[in-house]
The first five atom37 places (N, CA, C, CB, O) and aatype in JSON, in Angstrom:
{
  "aatype": [12, 11, 15, 16, 11, 9, 10, 18, 10, 9, 15, 7, 7, 13, 19, 13, 13, 7, 9, 10, 13, 9, 0, 5, 15, 5, 15, 13, 19, 7, 14, 16, 5, 15, 13, 12, 18, 3, 2, 14, 6, 17, 6, 19, 2, 7, 15, 9, 10, 10, 15, 9, 7, 9, 10, 9, 13, 10, 15, 0, 10, 16, 12, 16, 9, 17, 11, 2, 11, 1, 16],
  "atom_mask": [
    [1, 1, 1, 1, 1],
    [1, 1, 1, 1, 1],
    [1, 1, 1, 1, 1],
    [1, 1, 1, 1, 1],
    [1, 1, 1, 1, 1],
    [1, 1, 1, 1, 1],
    [1, 1, 1, 1, 1],
    [1, 1, 1, 1, 1],
    [1, 1, 1, 1, 1],
    [1, 1, 1, 1, 1],
    [1, 1, 1, 1, 1],
    [1, 1, 1, 0, 1],
    [1, 1, 1, 0, 1],
    [1, 1, 1, 1, 1],
    [1, 1, 1, 1, 1],
    [1, 1, 1, 1, 1],
    [1, 1, 1, 1, 1],
    [1, 1, 1, 0, 1],
    [1, 1, 1, 1, 1],
    [1, 1, 1, 1, 1],
    [1, 1, 1, 1, 1],
    [1, 1, 1, 1, 1],
    [1, 1, 1, 1, 1],
    [1, 1, 1, 1, 1],
    [1, 1, 1, 1, 1],
    [1, 1, 1, 1, 1],
    [1, 1, 1, 1, 1],
    [1, 1, 1, 1, 1],
    [1, 1, 1, 1, 1],
    [1, 1, 1, 0, 1],
    [1, 1, 1, 1, 1],
    [1, 1, 1, 1, 1],
    [1, 1, 1, 1, 1],
    [1, 1, 1, 1, 1],
    [1, 1, 1, 1, 1],
    [1, 1, 1, 1, 1],
    [1, 1, 1, 1, 1],
    [1, 1, 1, 1, 1],
    [1, 1, 1, 1, 1],
    [1, 1, 1, 1, 1],
    [1, 1, 1, 1, 1],
    [1, 1, 1, 1, 1],
    [1, 1, 1, 1, 1],
    [1, 1, 1, 1, 1],
    [1, 1, 1, 1, 1],
    [1, 1, 1, 0, 1],
    [1, 1, 1, 1, 1],
    [1, 1, 1, 1, 1],
    [1, 1, 1, 1, 1],
    [1, 1, 1, 1, 1],
    [1, 1, 1, 1, 1],
    [1, 1, 1, 1, 1],
    [1, 1, 1, 0, 1],
    [1, 1, 1, 1, 1],
    [1, 1, 1, 1, 1],
    [1, 1, 1, 1, 1],
    [1, 1, 1, 1, 1],
    [1, 1, 1, 1, 1],
    [1, 1, 1, 1, 1],
    [1, 1, 1, 1, 1],
    [1, 1, 1, 1, 1],
    [1, 1, 1, 1, 1],
    [1, 1, 1, 1, 1],
    [1, 1, 1, 1, 1],
    [1, 1, 1, 1, 1],
    [1, 1, 1, 1, 1],
    [1, 1, 1, 1, 1],
    [1, 1, 1, 1, 1],
    [1, 1, 1, 1, 1],
    [1, 1, 1, 1, 1],
    [1, 1, 1, 1, 1]
  ],
  "atom_positions": [
    [[-12.67, -9.72, -15.05], [-12.33, -10.06, -13.67], [-10.91, -10.27, -13.35], [-13.01, -11.21, -13.31], [-10.53, -10.21, -12.18]],
    [[-10.17, -10.5, -14.26], [-8.74, -10.74, -14.26], [-7.97, -9.27, -13.69], [-8.26, -11.21, -15.91], [-7.02, -9.21, -12.91]],
    [[-8.64, -8.21, -14.28], [-7.89, -6.92, -14.14], [-8.06, -6.67, -12.76], [-8.39, -5.7, -15.05], [-7.09, -6.26, -12.12]],
    [[-9.26, -6.86, -12.14], [-9.51, -6.47, -10.84], [-8.48, -7.28, -9.73], [-11.06, -6.76, -10.59], [-8.04, -6.76, -8.7]],
    [[-8.24, -8.54, -10.16], [-7.53, -9.33, -9.28], [-6.21, -8.74, -9.2], [-7.5, -10.76, -9.68], [-5.73, -8.54, -8.08]],
    [[-5.36, -8.33, -10.54], [-4.41, -7.76, -10.49], [-4.32, -6.47, -9.74], [-4.14, -7.71, -11.55], [-3.33, -6.21, -9.06]],
    [[-5.37, -5.65, -9.85], [-5.24, -4.47, -8.95], [-5.4, -4.78, -7.57], [-6.18, -3.44, -9.27], [-4.74, -4.11, -6.78]],
    [[-6.24, -5.77, -7.06], [-6.06, -6.15, -5.65], [-4.62, -6.52, -5.33], [-6.96, -7.31, -5.3], [-4.13, -6.09, -4.28]],
    [[-3.97, -7.21, -6.04], [-2.45, -7.6, -5.81], [-1.55, -6.53, -5.64], [-1.89, -8.38, -6.93], [-0.66, -6.48, -4.79]],
    [[-1.83, -5.62, -6.56], [-0.95, -4.34, -6.75], [-1.11, -3.38, -5.45], [-1.44, -3.48, -8.17], [-0.16, -2.83, -4.91]],
    [[-2.6, -3.25, -4.98], [-2.89, -2.48, -3.91], [-2.26, -3.16, -2.54], [-4.45, -2.31, -3.88], [-1.81, -2.59, -1.55]],
    [[-2.37, -4.56, -2.81], [-1.61, -5.18, -1.41], [-0.19, -4.96, -1.28], [0.0, 0.0, 0.0], [0.29, -4.94, -0.15]],
    [[0.61, -4.78, -2.36], [1.89, -4.55, -2.26], [2.11, -3.11, -1.85], [0.0, 0.0, 0.0], [2.9, -2.87, -0.94]],
    [[1.46, -2.13, -2.45], [1.62, -0.85, -1.81], [1.25, -0.8, -0.49], [0.95, 0.1, -2.43], [2.1, -0.24, 0.2]],
    [[0.4, -1.15, 0.04], [-0.19, -1.38, 1.43], [0.92, -1.92, 2.23], [-1.46, -2.39, 1.47], [1.44, -1.2, 3.08]],
    [[1.38, -3.24, 2.0], [2.45, -3.71, 2.65], [3.72, -3.05, 2.75], [2.66, -4.75, 2.2], [4.39, -3.17, 3.77]],
    [[4.12, -2.29, 1.68], [5.47, -1.56, 1.75], [5.23, -0.3, 2.28], [6.2, -1.4, 0.41], [6.21, 0.3, 2.73]],
    [[3.99, 0.29, 2.33], [3.73, 1.53, 2.88], [3.85, 1.46, 4.36], [0.0, 0.0, 0.0], [4.37, 2.34, 5.06]],
    [[3.33, 0.34, 4.78], [3.34, -0.14, 6.22], [4.74, -0.17, 6.7], [2.7, -1.57, 6.38], [5.18, 0.49, 7.65]],
    [[5.43, -1.03, 5.94], [6.85, -1.33, 6.36], [7.71, -0.24, 6.24], [7.45, -2.39, 5.61], [8.76, -0.27, 6.89]],
    [[7.42, 0.88, 5.41], [8.21, 1.97, 5.43], [7.97, 2.91, 6.75], [7.95, 2.69, 4.13], [8.84, 3.48, 7.42]],
    [[6.71, 2.92, 6.92], [6.48, 3.7, 8.2], [6.91, 3.11, 9.43], [5.1, 3.97, 8.37], [7.33, 3.79, 10.36]],
    [[6.83, 1.67, 9.48], [7.43, 0.98, 10.71], [8.86, 1.09, 10.84], [7.12, -0.45, 10.72], [9.36, 1.3, 11.95]],
    [[9.61, 0.96, 9.75], [10.87, 1.35, 9.59], [11.45, 2.62, 10.03], [11.06, 1.26, 8.45], [12.46, 2.75, 10.72]],
    [[10.64, 3.62, 9.54], [11.05, 4.98, 9.87], [10.77, 5.27, 11.32], [10.32, 6.0, 8.99], [11.49, 6.12, 11.86]],
    [[9.82, 4.67, 12.04], [9.59, 4.8, 13.3], [10.51, 3.88, 14.34], [8.2, 4.55, 13.39], [10.32, 3.83, 15.55]],
    [[11.49, 3.2, 13.68], [12.43, 2.41, 14.46], [11.8, 1.05, 15.05], [12.96, 3.3, 15.61], [12.36, 0.4, 15.93]],
    [[10.63, 0.73, 14.48], [9.97, -0.51, 14.93], [10.62, -1.76, 14.28], [8.44, -0.46, 14.59], [10.79, -2.75, 14.98]],
    [[10.99, -1.76, 12.97], [11.43, -2.88, 12.3], [12.7, -2.6, 11.68], [10.48, -3.33, 11.36], [13.05, -1.43, 11.72]],
    [[13.43, -3.41, 11.13], [14.61, -3.28, 10.15], [16.0, -3.1, 10.97], [0.0, 0.0, 0.0], [16.01, -2.91, 12.19]],
    [[17.07, -3.17, 10.26], [18.46, -3.03, 10.96], [18.72, -1.75, 11.2], [19.61, -3.57, 10.21], [18.32, -0.9, 10.4]],
    [[19.34, -1.43, 12.18], [19.59, -0.12, 12.67], [20.6, 0.72, 11.75], [20.13, -0.24, 14.1], [20.84, 1.92, 11.9]],
    [[21.13, -0.06, 10.84], [22.24, 0.82, 9.87], [21.58, 1.09, 8.53], [23.77, -0.07, 9.52], [22.26, 1.46, 7.57]],
    [[20.21, 0.89, 8.44], [19.5, 1.14, 7.28], [19.24, 2.64, 7.09], [18.25, 0.37, 7.32], [18.85, 3.31, 8.05]],
    [[19.4, 3.08, 6.13], [19.23, 4.56, 5.73], [17.62, 4.89, 5.97], [19.72, 4.83, 4.02], [17.34, 6.09, 6.0]],
    [[16.82, 4.18, 6.08], [15.31, 4.24, 6.45], [15.03, 4.32, 7.83], [14.57, 3.08, 5.98], [14.07, 4.95, 8.28]],
    [[15.9, 3.66, 8.57], [15.81, 3.63, 10.09], [15.86, 4.92, 10.99], [16.88, 2.83, 10.53], [16.91, 5.55, 11.08]],
    [[14.53, 5.35, 11.76], [14.51, 6.47, 12.31], [14.72, 7.65, 11.42], [15.35, 6.42, 13.26], [15.4, 8.64, 11.72]],
    [[14.09, 7.46, 10.32], [14.27, 8.73, 9.28], [12.75, 9.24, 8.9], [15.18, 8.21, 7.72], [12.01, 8.56, 8.19]],
    [[12.39, 10.42, 9.4], [11.03, 10.85, 9.21], [10.77, 11.04, 7.74], [10.75, 12.12, 9.99], [9.59, 10.96, 7.38]],
    [[11.56, 11.24, 6.96], [11.23, 11.21, 5.45], [10.72, 10.13, 4.9], [12.26, 11.44, 4.7], [9.99, 10.27, 3.91]],
    [[10.99, 8.87, 5.4], [10.43, 7.72, 5.17], [9.13, 7.5, 5.59], [11.11, 6.88, 5.61], [8.39, 6.73, 4.98]],
    [[8.77, 8.14, 6.65], [7.22, 7.96, 7.05], [6.37, 8.78, 6.22], [6.89, 8.36, 8.58], [5.19, 8.45, 6.14]],
    [[6.75, 9.75, 5.61], [5.96, 10.43, 4.55], [5.8, 9.66, 3.29], [6.57, 11.71, 4.21], [4.74, 9.53, 2.68]],
    [[7.09, 9.11, 2.92], [7.08, 8.14, 1.74], [5.95, 6.95, 1.92], [8.59, 7.44, 1.6], [5.09, 6.68, 1.08]],
    [[6.13, 6.33, 3.15], [5.41, 5.28, 3.38], [3.79, 5.65, 3.45], [0.0, 0.0, 0.0], [2.95, 4.9, 2.95]],
    [[3.5, 6.7, 4.05], [2.23, 7.23, 4.01], [1.59, 7.45, 2.65], [2.28, 8.41, 4.7], [0.4, 7.25, 2.4]],
    [[2.61, 7.95, 1.71], [2.05, 8.1, 0.43], [1.75, 6.88, -0.41], [2.87, 8.9, -0.27], [0.88, 6.87, -1.28]],
    [[2.55, 5.79, -0.08], [2.45, 4.5, -0.69], [1.01, 3.88, -0.12], [3.83, 3.56, -0.29], [0.08, 3.44, -0.8]],
    [[1.07, 3.95, 1.15], [-0.14, 3.47, 1.84], [-1.57, 4.18, 1.2], [0.04, 3.84, 3.48], [-2.61, 3.56, 0.95]],
    [[-1.37, 5.4, 1.03], [-2.44, 6.07, 0.37], [-2.84, 5.76, -0.86], [-2.24, 7.24, 0.31], [-4.03, 5.76, -1.19]],
    [[-1.81, 5.45, -1.68], [-1.81, 5.05, -3.05], [-2.6, 3.51, -3.07], [-0.18, 5.04, -3.63], [-3.47, 3.29, -3.91]],
    [[-2.29, 2.76, -2.32], [-2.59, 1.4, -2.05], [-4.07, 1.34, -1.84], [0.0, 0.0, 0.0], [-4.8, 0.58, -2.46]],
    [[-4.5, 2.24, -0.88], [-5.82, 2.17, -0.48], [-6.78, 2.68, -1.71], [-5.99, 3.03, 0.84], [-7.87, 2.15, -1.94]],
    [[-6.26, 3.73, -2.47], [-6.99, 4.13, -3.47], [-7.22, 3.03, -4.8], [-6.33, 5.39, -3.84], [-8.26, 2.85, -5.43]],
    [[-6.04, 2.45, -4.98], [-6.15, 1.27, -5.85], [-7.2, 0.28, -5.43], [-4.84, 0.58, -5.91], [-8.11, -0.08, -6.18]],
    [[-7.02, -0.16, -4.09], [-8.05, -1.1, -3.57], [-9.39, -0.77, -3.77], [-7.92, -1.28, -2.25], [-10.25, -1.58, -4.11]],
    [[-9.6, 0.75, -3.47], [-11.09, 1.03, -3.56], [-11.61, 1.19, -4.98], [-11.44, 2.31, -2.78], [-12.81, 1.18, -5.27]],
    [[-10.6, 1.34, -5.86], [-10.99, 1.26, -7.12], [-11.27, -0.01, -7.7], [-10.16, 1.83, -7.79], [-12.15, -0.1, -8.55]],
    [[-10.53, -1.12, -7.28], [-10.89, -2.47, -7.82], [-12.1, -2.88, -6.98], [-9.66, -3.58, -7.71], [-12.87, -3.72, -7.44]],
    [[-12.31, -2.35, -5.76], [-13.7, -2.84, -5.24], [-14.66, -2.2, -5.81], [-13.93, -2.71, -3.84], [-15.7, -2.86, -5.85]],
    [[-14.72, -1.02, -6.32], [-15.76, -0.2, -6.95], [-15.93, -0.97, -8.49], [-15.23, 1.56, -7.02], [-17.06, -1.15, -8.96]],
    [[-14.85, -1.34, -9.11], [-15.06, -2.02, -10.28], [-15.74, -3.39, -10.07], [-13.8, -2.16, -10.95], [-16.64, -3.71, -10.84]],
    [[-15.33, -4.28, -9.01], [-16.15, -5.58, -8.72], [-17.47, -5.13, -8.5], [-15.66, -6.44, -7.48], [-18.32, -5.89, -8.96]],
    [[-17.92, -4.07, -7.88], [-19.29, -3.89, -7.49], [-20.15, -3.61, -8.67], [-19.42, -2.81, -6.5], [-21.32, -4.01, -8.73]],
    [[-19.54, -2.87, -9.65], [-20.16, -2.38, -10.79], [-20.45, -3.68, -11.44], [-19.32, -1.35, -11.63], [-21.6, -4.07, -11.62]],
    [[-19.15, -4.52, -11.88], [-19.41, -5.59, -12.64], [-20.61, -6.75, -12.04], [-18.02, -6.2, -12.81], [-21.44, -7.35, -12.73]],
    [[-20.44, -6.81, -10.85], [-21.53, -7.64, -10.08], [-22.99, -7.18, -10.34], [-21.28, -7.53, -8.51], [-23.89, -7.99, -10.53]],
    [[-23.16, -5.8, -10.33], [-24.34, -5.27, -10.55], [-24.95, -5.38, -12.01], [-24.21, -3.98, -10.14], [-26.16, -5.39, -12.23]],
    [[-23.98, -5.46, -12.98], [-24.44, -5.46, -14.21], [-24.86, -6.8, -14.79], [-23.52, -4.88, -14.95], [-25.49, -6.92, -15.84]],
    [[-24.42, -7.86, -13.94], [-24.8, -9.3, -14.28], [-25.85, -9.7, -13.64], [-23.83, -10.24, -14.02], [-26.27, -10.84, -13.81]]
  ]
}
């Protein structure tokens, strides 16, 4: 059960930073002097992080469901 909690935390970090990168690349947040500000390349990077976070979350959720079915 401890491994799924770690996966949930990791997925939350990926999702958080993915959303942050996307928001900063769209000029919603962050300092204007940042290299990520209004830079479309970071929208792609953020989307990749967000996708990885969702996949990790779904993996953890699947593990949780399988463990609950076995008991």
